[in-house]
C-alpha positions as a Markdown table, in Angstrom:
| # | Residue | x | y | z |
|---|---|---|---|---|
| 1 | Met | -6.4 | -20.1 | 5.0 |
| 2 | Lys | -4.9 | -17.4 | 7.2 |
| 3 | Leu | -3.5 | -14.3 | 5.5 |
| 4 | Ser | -0.3 | -12.6 | 6.7 |
| 5 | Ala | -1.4 | -9.0 | 7.4 |
| 6 | Ser | 2.1 | -7.6 | 6.7 |
| 7 | Lys | 2.6 | -9.6 | 3.4 |
| 8 | Thr | -0.9 | -8.7 | 2.2 |
| 9 | Ala | -0.4 | -5.1 | 3.0 |
| 10 | Leu | 3.0 | -4.9 | 1.4 |
| 11 | Thr | 1.7 | -6.7 | -1.8 |
| 12 | Leu | -1.3 | -4.3 | -2.2 |
| 13 | Gly | 0.9 | -1.3 | -1.3 |
| 14 | Leu | 3.5 | -2.2 | -3.9 |
| 15 | Leu | 0.9 | -2.9 | -6.6 |
| 16 | Ser | -0.8 | 0.4 | -6.1 |
| 17 | Ala | 2.5 | 2.3 | -6.0 |
| 18 | Leu | 3.6 | 0.6 | -9.3 |
| 19 | Trp | 0.2 | 1.4 | -10.9 |
| 20 | His | 0.5 | 5.1 | -9.9 |
| 21 | Ala | 4.2 | 5.2 | -11.0 |
| 22 | Val | 3.1 | 4.0 | -14.5 |
| 23 | Trp | 0.4 | 6.7 | -14.5 |
| 24 | Ser | 3.0 | 9.3 | -13.5 |
| 25 | Leu | 5.3 | 8.0 | -16.3 |
| 26 | Ser | 2.4 | 8.3 | -18.8 |
| 27 | Val | 1.9 | 12.0 | -17.7 |
| 28 | Ser | 5.6 | 12.7 | -18.0 |
| 29 | Met | 5.6 | 11.2 | -21.6 |
| 30 | Gly | 2.5 | 13.2 | -22.6 |
| 31 | Leu | 0.3 | 10.0 | -23.1 |
| 32 | Ala | -2.0 | 10.4 | -20.1 |
| 33 | Gln | -4.5 | 12.8 | -21.8 |
| 34 | Lys | -4.9 | 10.5 | -24.8 |
| 35 | Leu | -5.3 | 7.5 | -22.5 |
| 36 | Leu | -8.1 | 9.2 | -20.6 |
| 37 | Asp | -9.8 | 10.4 | -23.7 |
| 38 | Thr | -9.8 | 6.8 | -25.1 |
| 39 | Val | -11.1 | 5.3 | -21.9 |
| 40 | Tyr | -14.0 | 7.9 | -21.8 |
| 41 | Arg | -14.7 | 7.4 | -25.5 |
| 42 | Val | -15.1 | 3.6 | -25.3 |
| 43 | His | -17.5 | 4.1 | -22.4 |
| 44 | Phe | -19.6 | 6.5 | -24.7 |
| 45 | Met | -18.7 | 9.6 | -22.6 |
| 46 | Ser | -16.9 | 12.8 | -23.2 |
| 47 | Asn | -13.8 | 13.6 | -21.1 |
| 48 | Pro | -14.3 | 16.6 | -18.7 |
| 49 | Ile | -10.8 | 16.1 | -17.3 |
| 50 | Thr | -7.6 | 17.9 | -18.5 |
| 51 | Val | -4.3 | 16.4 | -17.3 |
| 52 | Ser | -1.9 | 18.9 | -15.7 |
| 53 | Gly | 1.8 | 19.3 | -16.4 |
| 54 | Phe | 4.2 | 16.8 | -14.9 |
| 55 | Ser | 5.9 | 17.5 | -11.6 |
| 56 | Met | 8.4 | 15.1 | -10.1 |
| 57 | Ile | 7.6 | 16.2 | -6.6 |
| 58 | Arg | 3.8 | 15.6 | -7.2 |
| 59 | Ala | 4.5 | 12.2 | -8.8 |
| 60 | Gly | 6.6 | 11.2 | -5.7 |
| 61 | Lys | 3.8 | 12.2 | -3.4 |
| 62 | Leu | 1.2 | 10.4 | -5.5 |
| 63 | Val | 3.2 | 7.2 | -5.5 |
| 64 | Ala | 4.0 | 7.4 | -1.7 |
| 65 | Leu | 0.4 | 8.2 | -0.8 |
| 66 | Ala | -0.9 | 5.4 | -3.0 |
| 67 | Phe | 1.5 | 3.0 | -1.3 |
| 68 | Val | 0.5 | 4.1 | 2.3 |
| 69 | Met | -3.3 | 4.0 | 1.6 |
| 70 | Ala | -3.1 | 0.6 | -0.2 |
| 71 | Tyr | -0.8 | -0.7 | 2.5 |
| 72 | Ala | -3.4 | 0.2 | 5.2 |
| 73 | Met | -6.3 | -1.3 | 3.2 |
| 74 | Gly | -4.3 | -4.5 | 2.7 |
| 75 | Trp | -3.6 | -4.7 | 6.5 |
| 76 | Ile | -7.3 | -4.1 | 7.3 |
| 77 | Phe | -8.4 | -6.6 | 4.6 |
| 78 | Ala | -6.2 | -9.3 | 6.0 |
| 79 | Leu | -7.3 | -8.7 | 9.5 |
| 80 | Leu | -11.0 | -8.9 | 8.5 |
| 81 | Trp | -10.3 | -12.0 | 6.3 |
| 82 | Asn | -8.7 | -13.8 | 9.3 |
| 83 | Met | -11.6 | -12.8 | 11.6 |
| 84 | Thr | -14.2 | -14.0 | 9.2 |
| 85 | His | -12.4 | -17.2 | 8.0 |
| 86 | Gly | -11.4 | -18.5 | 11.4 |
| 87 | Lys | -11.2 | -22.1 | 12.4 |
| 88 | Lys | -14.4 | -24.0 | 11.9 |
């Protein structure tokens, strides 16, 4: 099965951007620190991280950067997939 590099890249880019938008929303609602504390606690660790205050500009940069990086990784993944799963 051949993958479309652009569709794979767009899918991964959007998924990553959505995930980071949800994270930004949890920071803006004051839930992020509790979430991190819980994740660390269930892994038998103490949390060394403190969540900073929310900034709409930083949130926008986070979501945009996450999209761009995941888009690039999706494109590379599809190209490598197609190279290694060529016609037999």
